[in-house]
C-alpha positions in Angstrom: 1.2 8.3 -13.9 3.5 5.4 -12.6 2.7 1.5 -13.1 4.9 -1.1 -11.5 4.7 -4.8 -11.5 6.9 -6.7 -9.3 7.8 -10.5 -9.7 7.4 -13.8 -8.0 10.4 -13.6 -5.8 11.3 -11.3 -2.9 10.8 -7.6 -4.3 11.4 -4.3 -2.8 9.7 -0.9 -4.1 10.2 2.4 -2.9 8.8 5.7 -3.9 10.8 8.4 -2.0 10.5 12.3 -2.1 8.5 12.1 -5.2 5.5 13.9 -7.0 3.6 11.9 -9.3 1.1 14.0 -11.5 -1.4 11.3 -12.0 -2.2 7.7 -10.8 0.2 5.2 -9.2 -0.6 1.2 -9.9 1.4 -1.1 -8.1 1.1 -4.8 -8.5 3.4 -6.6 -5.8 3.2 -10.1 -7.4 3.1 -13.3 -5.5 6.7 -13.0 -3.8 7.0 -13.8 -0.2 8.4 -10.9 1.9 7.8 -8.2 -0.8 8.2 -4.8 0.7 6.3 -1.7 -0.6 7.3 1.8 0.9 6.1 5.3 -0.1 7.9 7.8 1.7 7.5 11.7 1.7 5.7 11.6 -1.8 2.6 13.1 -3.3 0.4 11.5 -5.7 -1.9 13.8 -7.3 -4.2 11.0 -8.7 -5.3 7.7 -7.2 -2.9 5.0 -5.7 -3.8 1.4 -6.2 -1.6 -1.4 -4.4 -2.6 -5.1 -5.3 -0.6 -7.7 -3.3 -0.5 -11.2 -4.3 -0.4 -14.5 -2.5 2.6 -14.0 -0.4 3.1 -12.2 2.6 3.6 -8.6 1.8 4.6 -5.4 4.0 3.0 -1.9 2.8 4.0 1.2 4.3 2.8 4.8 3.5 4.5 7.6 5.5 4.4 11.2 5.4 2.5 11.3 1.9 -0.5 12.3 0.3 -2.7 10.8 -2.0 -5.0 13.5 -3.4 -7.6 11.1 -4.6 -8.5 7.6 -3.6 -5.8 5.0 -2.2 -6.9 1.4 -2.6 -5.0 -1.7 -1.1 -5.8 -5.1 -2.0 -3.6 -7.3 0.2 -4.3 -10.7 -0.9 -3.7 -13.9 0.6 -0.9 -14.2 3.0 -0.1 -12.6 6.1 0.2 -9.0 5.5 1.2 -5.6 7.2 -0.2 -2.4 6.1 1.3 0.6 7.9 0.1 4.2 7.5 2.0 7.0 9.2 1.5 10.7 9.0 -0.1 10.5 5.6 -3.6 11.8 4.0 -5.9 10.2 1.5 -8.8 11.9 -0.5 -10.6 8.5 0.2 -9.2 5.2 1.4 -10.1 1.4 1.2 -8.0 -1.6 2.4 -9.1 -5.2 2.2 -6.6 -7.4 3.6 -7.8 -10.6 2.1 -7.3 -14.0 3.6 -4.5 -14.6 6.0 -3.6 -12.8 9.4 -3.3 -9.2 8.5 -2.3 -6.1 10.5 -3.3 -2.9 9.6 -1.8 0.0 11.7 -2.4 3.7 11.5 0.2 6.4 12.9 -1.4 6.1 16.3 -1.2 2.2 16.5 -4.9 2.0 16.1 -5.8 -1.6 14.8 -8.0 -1.7 11.9 -10.4 -4.5 11.0 -9.7 -6.9 7.9 -11.7 -4.4 5.6 -11.7 -0.6 6.2 -13.3 2.1 4.4 -13.3 5.9 4.7 
């Protein structure tokens, strides 16, 4: 398992080419412009990303979450980009602000989406 908490300033979190044998819990804090990326990684448990009040960018690329992926983007103008990734289950909530959810094909998803 992996747990990370970002601070109130501009923060960057990268999970690259990794295999996590449990859950990943990430609290992105309230910084403006925080950047969270998961690239070519496998999470055998759940993924939970909670963004704070600042504008956040979250990307998941060529990765697998075997169980549930949950994104709570909070207030602020946030971007969630998913590309070539698979999820056992998926839920995203953009919160308030002007948010952009984009999948690998460029399809725009509404403020709340669950599969």
